[in-house]
C-alpha positions, 0 to 999 in steps of 0.5 A, a space after each residue: 817073376 816073383 813078388 818080394 815084400 819089405 815091411 814090418 812083421 805084421 805085413 810080412 806075416 800077412 802076405 806070407 799067408 798068400 805066398 809072398 815072401 819078404 823080409 822084416 825090417 826095423 830100421 833104415 839100414 835094414 831097409 836099405 840092405 833089403 832093397 839092395 838085395 831085392 833089386 839085384 835079384 833077377 827073379 824078383 819082378 815086383 818089390 812091395 814096400 810099406 809106405 812107412 818104411 819107404 819114407 825112411 829110404 825115400 831116396 833109394 826107392 825113388 832112384 829104383 823107380 827112375 833107373 830100373 824098368 824091373 823090378 817094379 817098386 810099389 808102396 803099400 799101406 801097412 796095418 796102420 793104413 795108408 799115409 795121406 798124400 801118397 800115390 796108391 799102388 793102383 794108381 801106380 799100376 795104372 800109370 805104368 800100364 796106361 790103362 784105367 782099371 
């Protein structure tokens, strides 16, 4: 199972330093294309997507969460920090596995 990141250039660069590969997107169309490719790859188990990019393709992110058991789609903050009123990655994981960490 692999992780895959969809984000801005700084976030993708930072995560690549710990071995998580990803793609830099600059507009909603690129984000949609990256999401479609990632959801169809059977080797990808977790898709990380920055909150700001996810907000641009919210309908696609929500449908991926509701319709598929894998890959798991997690929104993460980018270098500008978290967006208010967004569910944190930790709370998503806790909800998915049913255990408070």
